[in-house]
C-alpha positions in Angstrom: -21.3 69.4 -39.2 -18.6 67.2 -37.7 -19.5 65.3 -34.6 -17.5 65.1 -31.4 -18.1 65.1 -27.7 -15.6 66.3 -25.2 -15.7 64.9 -21.7 -13.7 66.8 -19.1 -14.4 64.5 -16.2 -14.2 65.7 -12.6 -15.2 64.4 -9.2 -18.3 66.5 -9.0 -19.0 67.7 -12.6 -19.0 66.5 -16.1 -18.3 69.0 -19.0 -19.2 68.3 -22.6 -18.8 70.2 -25.8 -21.7 68.9 -27.7 -21.8 68.6 -31.6 -24.7 71.0 -32.0 -22.5 74.0 -31.0 -21.0 76.2 -33.6 -17.4 75.2 -32.8 -17.1 73.7 -36.3 -17.7 77.2 -37.7 -15.2 78.8 -35.3 -12.3 76.4 -35.9 -10.9 77.2 -39.3 -8.0 75.4 -41.1 -5.0 74.2 -39.2 -5.6 74.4 -35.4 -3.1 74.8 -32.6 -4.0 74.7 -29.0 -2.0 76.5 -26.3 -2.8 75.7 -22.6 -1.9 78.1 -19.8 -2.0 75.3 -17.2 -1.6 77.5 -14.1 -4.7 79.6 -15.1 -6.8 76.6 -16.2 -5.8 74.8 -12.9 -7.2 77.7 -10.9 -10.4 77.7 -12.9 -10.9 73.9 -12.7 -10.2 74.0 -9.0 -12.9 76.6 -8.4 -15.3 74.7 -10.6 -14.3 71.4 -9.0 -13.5 69.9 -12.4 -10.5 67.8 -13.5 -9.7 68.2 -17.1 -8.6 65.3 -19.2 -6.4 66.9 -21.8 -6.0 63.7 -23.8 -9.8 63.8 -24.5 -9.5 67.5 -25.3 -7.0 66.7 -28.0 -9.2 63.8 -29.3 -12.1 66.2 -29.6 -10.3 68.8 -31.5 -9.1 66.1 -33.9 -12.7 66.0 -35.1 -12.0 69.4 -36.8 -8.3 69.1 -37.6 -6.8 65.6 -37.6 -3.3 67.2 -37.4 -4.1 69.6 -34.6 -1.2 70.5 -32.3 -1.4 71.0 -28.6 1.0 72.7 -26.3 0.9 72.5 -22.5 2.8 75.2 -20.5 3.6 74.5 -16.9 6.2 75.2 -14.2 7.2 72.2 -12.1 8.5 71.4 -8.7 11.9 69.8 -8.8 11.8 66.3 -7.3 8.0 66.0 -7.5 7.8 62.6 -9.3 4.0 62.6 -9.6 4.1 65.8 -11.7 6.8 64.4 -14.0 4.6 61.2 -14.4 1.7 63.5 -15.4 3.8 65.3 -18.0 4.9 61.9 -19.4 1.2 60.9 -19.7 0.5 64.1 -21.7 3.4 63.6 -24.0 2.4 60.0 -24.6 -1.0 61.3 -25.7 0.6 63.6 -28.3 0.7 66.9 -26.3 3.9 68.9 -26.3 4.8 69.9 -22.8 6.8 73.1 -22.3 8.1 73.3 -18.7 10.5 75.1 -16.4 11.3 74.7 -12.8 9.6 76.8 -10.1 11.8 79.6 -8.9 12.0 80.7 -5.3 11.9 84.5 -5.0 13.2 85.9 -1.8 11.5 88.9 -0.4 12.0 90.9 2.8 9.1 91.0 5.3 8.4 92.4 8.7 7.5 89.9 11.4 4.7 91.0 13.7 5.6 91.0 17.3 9.4 91.0 16.7 10.7 94.4 17.8 14.1 95.8 17.5 15.0 98.4 20.1 16.6 101.4 18.5 18.0 103.6 21.2 18.4 106.5 18.8 14.7 106.7 18.2 11.8 107.1 20.5 9.6 104.4 18.8 10.4 100.7 18.4 11.1 99.4 14.8 10.0 96.0 13.6 13.0 93.9 12.6 12.9 92.8 8.9 13.1 89.1 8.2 13.6 87.1 5.0 10.7 85.4 3.3 9.8 84.3 -0.2 7.4 82.7 -2.7 7.5 80.3 -5.6 7.1 81.7 -9.1 6.5 79.7 -12.3 4.7 81.9 -14.8 5.1 80.8 -18.4 3.1 83.5 -20.2 6.2 84.8 -22.0 7.2 81.3 -23.3 3.6 80.7 -24.5 3.5 84.1 -26.4 7.0 83.6 -28.0 6.0 80.1 -29.2 2.7 81.4 -30.6 4.4 84.0 -32.6 7.3 81.8 -33.6 5.0 79.1 -35.0 2.5 81.5 -36.6 3.1 79.9 -40.1 2.0 76.5 -38.7 -1.6 77.3 -37.8 -4.7 79.2 -39.0 -6.6 79.1 -35.7 -5.0 79.8 -32.4 -6.9 78.3 -29.4 -6.0 79.6 -26.0 -7.0 77.8 -22.8 -6.8 80.8 -20.4 -8.6 83.8 -19.2 -5.5 85.8 -18.3 -5.6 89.5 -19.5 -1.8 89.3 -20.1 -2.6 87.5 -23.4 -4.6 90.4 -24.8 -1.7 91.9 -26.7 -0.8 88.5 -28.2 -4.3 87.8 -29.4 -4.5 91.3 -30.9 -1.2 90.7 -32.7 -2.2 87.4 -34.1 -5.5 88.7 -35.3 -3.8 91.6 -37.0 -1.7 89.0 -38.9 -4.7 87.2 -40.2 -5.1 84.5 -37.6 -8.4 83.3 -36.2 -8.2 83.5 -32.4 -10.3 81.5 -29.9 -10.4 81.7 -26.1 -11.7 78.9 -23.9 -12.5 79.9 -20.4 -15.4 80.6 -18.0 -17.2 83.8 -17.1 -15.8 85.3 -14.0 -12.3 83.9 -14.8 -11.8 85.5 -18.2 -10.7 89.1 -18.9 -13.2 91.2 -20.8 -10.5 92.3 -23.4 -10.0 88.7 -24.3 -13.6 88.0 -25.1 -13.8 91.3 -27.1 -10.8 90.3 -29.2 -11.3 86.6 -29.8 -14.1 84.0 -30.3 -15.1 83.0 -26.8 -16.2 79.5 -25.9 -17.7 79.4 -22.5 -17.1 75.9 -21.0 -19.7 76.7 -18.3 -22.5 76.3 -20.8 -21.6 72.6 -21.0 -21.6 71.9 -17.3 -23.9 69.1 -16.3 -23.9 67.2 -13.1 -22.3 63.8 -13.6 -24.8 61.9 -11.5 -27.7 63.3 -13.6 -26.0 62.3 -16.8 -25.6 58.7 -15.6 -29.2 58.6 -14.6 -30.4 59.8 -18.0 -27.9 58.0 -20.2 -27.2 54.8 -18.4 -29.8 52.1 -19.1 -31.3 50.4 -16.1 -30.4 46.7 -15.7 -33.1 45.9 -13.2 -35.6 43.2 -14.0 -39.1 42.9 -12.7 -39.8 39.9 -10.6 
């Protein structure tokens, strides 16, 4: 079995995919990785883990030297730190698919703001404009996955979003090996029923404990 250890290093936790797992049996032929960054960001935030995608790519190269990796993310215009992060990913060999966040305007009713309507007995709350940012890239990811079907044998999805169930089913029907990497409680049941599921939670270990066990002591006795 090919060896490889994946370290997704965070402030509080350390995640490793150890070589004794059956990942080598799951990953078949040419491998392409598709990362739903907004979903993974939510998971990593809840688990207090920061994922190093460069090391993710290095790990998967143990199974396919020519593995392709695609990172899907919306971005905030003018946010230089995010642009720098994208540049770091691209330098590591990860293809970044991005689009700007869009502000969606929605009407809302403001509590406590009353509009006197003399034609009615009751007071009506006066509507006011409000909105939210939207940057979902599920459609772009799905289109690319289908468009590039001839370029991979195994489709690896970093996401737990149920919206991808139809995509996984379609790829499977067309002879593709499909894999989902996520965490219980954050992954839709229909995804785990359709694809090979890799639970990253099984590889969680406290970083401090790892350092205690693996790092040799440099103390000398007097």
